[in-house]
C-alpha positions in Angstrom: 10.5 9.9 13.8 8.4 10.4 17.0 10.4 9.2 19.9 7.5 7.4 21.5 7.0 5.1 18.4 8.9 1.9 17.9 9.3 0.4 14.4 10.2 -3.2 13.6 10.6 -4.1 9.9 8.8 -7.3 8.9 10.4 -8.1 5.5 12.9 -6.8 3.0 10.6 -5.2 0.4 7.9 -3.7 2.6 6.1 -3.9 6.0 6.8 -2.6 9.5 5.1 -3.1 12.8 4.7 0.1 14.9 4.3 0.2 18.7 3.9 2.8 21.3 0.7 4.4 20.0 -3.0 4.2 20.9 -4.8 4.8 17.6 -8.1 5.5 19.4 -6.6 8.6 21.1 -6.6 12.1 19.8 -3.2 11.9 18.2 -0.9 14.9 18.2 0.0 16.2 14.8 3.6 15.1 15.3 2.5 11.5 15.8 0.3 11.6 12.7 3.3 12.9 10.7 5.5 10.2 12.1 2.9 7.5 11.2 2.6 9.0 7.7 6.4 9.0 7.3 6.5 5.3 8.2 3.6 4.6 5.9 5.4 6.2 3.0 8.7 4.5 3.8 7.4 1.0 4.5 4.3 1.0 2.3 2.3 -1.1 4.7 2.4 -0.6 8.5 0.8 -2.7 11.3 -0.3 -2.0 14.8 -1.2 -4.5 17.6 -3.6 -4.5 20.5 -5.8 -1.6 19.4 -9.4 -1.0 20.4 -11.3 1.1 17.8 -15.0 2.0 17.7 -16.3 2.8 14.2 -16.3 6.5 15.2 -12.7 6.3 16.2 -11.6 4.4 13.1 -13.4 7.1 11.0 -11.6 9.8 13.0 -8.2 8.1 12.5 -8.7 7.8 8.8 -9.6 11.4 8.4 -6.3 12.4 9.9 -4.8 11.2 6.7 -7.4 12.4 4.2 -11.1 12.4 3.2 -12.7 9.0 3.4 -14.2 7.0 0.5 -17.7 5.5 0.3 -17.5 2.2 -1.6 -19.7 2.3 -4.7 -20.7 -1.4 -4.5 -20.4 -2.4 -0.8 -23.0 -1.0 1.6 -21.3 0.6 4.6 -22.3 0.4 8.3 -25.6 2.0 9.3 -24.7 5.6 10.3 -21.1 5.1 9.1 -21.2 4.8 5.3 -17.4 5.2 5.2 -16.9 2.0 7.2 -17.0 -1.2 5.3 -17.6 -4.3 7.3 -15.8 -7.3 5.7 -17.3 -10.4 7.2 -16.9 -14.0 6.3 -19.4 -16.2 8.1 -18.7 -19.9 8.8 -21.1 -20.9 6.0 -19.5 -18.6 3.4 -17.2 -20.3 0.9 -15.8 -17.2 -0.8 -14.0 -14.4 1.0 -13.9 -10.8 0.1 -10.6 -9.6 -1.1 -9.3 -13.0 -2.2 -6.8 -12.7 -5.1 -4.1 -10.0 -5.7 -5.5 -6.5 -6.1 -5.1 -2.8 -5.3 -8.1 -1.3 -3.7 -10.2 1.1 -5.7 -7.9 1.3 -8.8 -11.2 1.1 -10.7 -12.1 4.7 -9.7 -11.3 7.9 -11.7 -9.4 9.2 -8.6 -8.1 6.0 -6.8 -7.6 6.0 -3.0 -4.2 6.5 -1.4 -4.6 3.9 1.3 -6.8 1.5 3.4 -7.0 1.1 7.1 -8.2 -2.4 8.2 -9.1 -3.2 11.8 -9.6 -6.8 13.1 -12.8 -7.2 15.1 -12.9 -11.0 15.2 -10.3 -13.3 13.8 -10.4 -17.1 13.2 -8.5 -19.5 15.4 -6.3 -20.3 12.5 -5.7 -18.9 9.0 -6.9 -15.6 7.6 -3.5 -14.0 7.0 -3.1 -11.2 4.4 -0.2 -11.1 1.9 1.1 -7.8 0.7 3.4 -7.2 -2.4 5.4 -4.1 -3.0 4.9 -2.8 -6.5 7.7 -0.3 -6.0 10.1 -3.2 -5.4 8.6 -5.0 -8.4 9.2 -1.9 -10.6 12.8 -1.5 -9.3 13.6 -5.1 -10.3 12.6 -4.6 -14.0 15.2 -4.1 -16.7 16.0 -0.5 -17.8 14.6 -1.3 -21.2 11.2 -2.5 -20.0 11.0 0.5 -17.5 11.5 2.8 -20.5 8.7 1.1 -22.4 6.3 1.2 -19.5 6.8 4.9 -18.8 4.7 5.9 -21.8 1.9 3.4 -21.3 -1.4 3.8 -19.5 -3.8 1.0 -18.5 -7.6 0.8 -18.4 -9.1 -0.2 -15.0 -12.7 -1.1 -14.2 -14.8 -2.8 -11.6 -17.1 -4.3 -14.2 -15.3 -7.7 -14.2 -14.8 -8.2 -10.5 -18.3 -7.0 -9.6 -20.1 -8.7 -12.4 -22.6 -11.4 -11.4 -19.9 -14.0 -12.0 -17.1 -12.0 -10.2 -15.7 -13.1 -6.9 -16.5 -9.7 -5.2 -20.2 -9.9 -6.1 -20.8 -13.4 -4.9 -23.5 -13.6 -2.2 -22.4 -13.6 1.4 -24.4 -14.0 4.6 -23.4 -10.7 6.2 -22.3 -8.4 3.4 -24.4 -6.4 1.0 -22.4 -6.3 -2.2 -24.0 -4.9 -5.4 -23.3 -6.1 -8.9 -21.9 -3.7 -11.5 -23.9 -5.2 -14.3 -22.0 -3.4 -17.0 -22.6 0.0 -15.4 -19.1 0.3 -14.1 -17.0 2.9 -15.8 -13.5 2.5 -17.3 -10.7 4.8 -16.2 -7.2 5.2 -17.4 -4.1 5.4 -15.1 -0.4 5.3 -15.8 1.2 1.9 -15.8 4.0 3.4 -13.7 2.8 5.6 -10.9 5.1 8.2 -9.3 4.4 8.5 -5.5 3.5 12.1 -4.8 5.4 12.3 -1.5 8.4 10.1 -2.0 8.9 10.3 -5.8 9.4 6.5 -5.9 8.0 4.7 -9.0 5.8 1.7 -8.7 3.8 -0.5 -11.1 0.1 0.4 -11.1 -1.7 -2.6 -12.7 -3.4 -5.4 -10.9 -5.1 -8.7 -11.9 -8.5 -7.8 -10.4 -9.2 -4.4 -12.1 -6.8 -3.8 -15.0 -8.4 -4.8 -18.3 -5.9 -3.8 -21.0 -3.3 -1.3 -22.1 -4.8 2.0 -23.4 -4.9 1.9 -27.2 -4.2 -1.9 -27.3 -6.7 -4.7 -27.7 -7.3 -7.1 -24.8 -5.5 -9.8 -26.8 -2.5 -7.6 -27.5 -2.4 -6.5 -23.8 -2.6 -9.9 -22.3 1.1 -11.1 -22.7 2.5 -7.9 -21.2 -0.1 -7.8 -18.3 0.4 -11.5 -17.6 4.1 -11.0 -17.4 3.7 -8.0 -15.0 1.2 -9.8 -12.8 3.5 -12.9 -12.5 6.5 -10.7 -11.9 4.8 -8.5 -9.3 3.7 -11.3 -6.9 7.2 -12.9 -6.5 8.0 -13.9 -2.9 10.9 -11.4 -2.7 8.5 -8.5 -3.0 6.0 -9.7 -0.3 5.3 -9.7 3.4 2.7 -11.7 5.3 0.7 -10.5 8.3 -1.0 -12.8 10.8 -4.0 -11.1 12.4 -5.1 -11.0 16.0 -8.2 -9.3 17.4 -7.3 -5.6 17.7 -4.7 -5.6 14.9 -4.6 -2.8 12.4 -3.0 -2.6 8.9 -2.6 0.6 6.9 -1.4 0.1 3.4 -0.6 2.3 0.4 -2.8 1.4 -2.5 -0.6 3.4 -4.8 2.3 1.0 -4.4 1.0 -2.2 -2.7 -1.1 -5.2 -3.8 -2.7 -7.4 -1.1 -4.4 -10.8 -1.0 -6.7 -12.0 1.8 -6.2 -15.7 2.3 -9.2 -17.9 2.4 -7.9 -20.8 4.6 -10.1 -20.8 7.6 -13.2 -22.9 6.7 -16.1 -23.0 9.1 -14.8 -19.9 11.1 -15.9 -16.3 11.3 -13.7 -13.4 10.4 -14.9 -9.8 10.9 -12.9 -6.8 9.8 -13.7 -3.1 9.4 -12.1 -1.0 6.7 -12.0 2.7 5.9 -10.4 3.9 2.7 -8.5 7.2 2.5 -8.8 9.3 -0.6 -6.4 11.9 -1.8 -7.0 15.3 -0.2 
């Protein structure tokens, strides 16, 4: 690990806060490697007291891979890779509420998301994270063997339907509705991390529809069990945001949940999503 970086673990299953780095700077390759090592090991990493322009956040994200342009959320003018996640005081529904893994509904899902806090509420607005690697490790050997051969169908069609939470109207976000046009893509129920070799569950309540080759009714008992199992407190950590905080989480092995507990306040975040290179 780079000697200038400090690492403080936040919870047993996942999460670490990293100090001693200015993410707006032109980071040396060695520092980028050290951050990536921490990202792989801790699954979600956090930084405090950062100051990132949209250009700098894009530049940071590109040190880890090409950036995704969200198919349903309009990015910043001049920065289509930057998603502004804003909840105005009059908005009742937040974006990202409910357990999910970003972009699992794509044919080639992202590897991670980098979220930067521009403006945080006076209280509330924390984010929960859950390690799907730890959730997998806690399963019985028999269920692990069963899951190894299964694949699951993912789609944005439900979440971004006119009734879906992600497509609900907001004062400051342009979110399109899928209207049945969203594709369905199949991914292994157990994903093997390409850098660490660690196995993790890869299903989530927002975007996983059913097990491939099974009906929705047949799939529901197994998926409901996995969803309930995977959000147990022992697999989680919680992050309290301040202006200038940054979180970088691994979508291949982490769920997250943006809490909606700050009524009448504004919350403004910026996100870039890193695809596989």
